[in-house]
C-alpha positions, 0 to 999 in steps of 0.5 A: 131390728128392735129387741123389744117384743111388744105391740108397738114394735110389731106395728112399726115393722108393719108400717115402716118395714112393710113386713109381718113379723112375729117371734121365735123362741130360740130354745124350743122353736115355738113360733108366735105371730104375737110379739112377746118377750117370753115363750108361752111353751117353754117360758124362756126369754131367748126370743128373736124376731122372725119374718112371716111370708104373709101367705095364709088360709082363712080359718074362720070369719065374721062380717060386722055391721055395727062398726067403730067410728074409725071403721065407719070413717072408712065406709063400713057399716050396716050397708057395707059390713067389714069382715074379720077372721082368723088366718092360719099363716103358711108357717103354722101360727094363727092370727086375727085380722081384717079381711079386705077385698071381699063383700060382707053382704055376699056370702059367696064372696068369702069362704073358709079355707080360701088363700089370702095374702097380707094386705099392707095398702090399708095400714095407716098411722092413726089406726094400724091394723093387720089385714089380709085379702084374697090371693 
């Protein structure tokens, strides 16, 4: 694995390795889903890559009708809102992600607290992004 703790390495793990990686401080044990070379808690530089299970709970969400050109190309927009949220990983940290497999037009289709799992089917070369879907 790479020793660079940056977004490029994070997305490389996601695309090529098909796994959700974060970092763990070897000094204080702090886990972070965002790759970073320095621990935000103890400010140490003794970081290592750590694989997350990909299981989580949806903490909060929003459905977006005005979308980027890339999301419009995937079929999202006013008539098909895309959903995004904050998920709490099984290991504890939170991260923002798209929420796939739900209907943004139907409020009963998506609920805070629902179980979600990592969705790697939508990861592509042009616009890699983290996504989860209902478990």
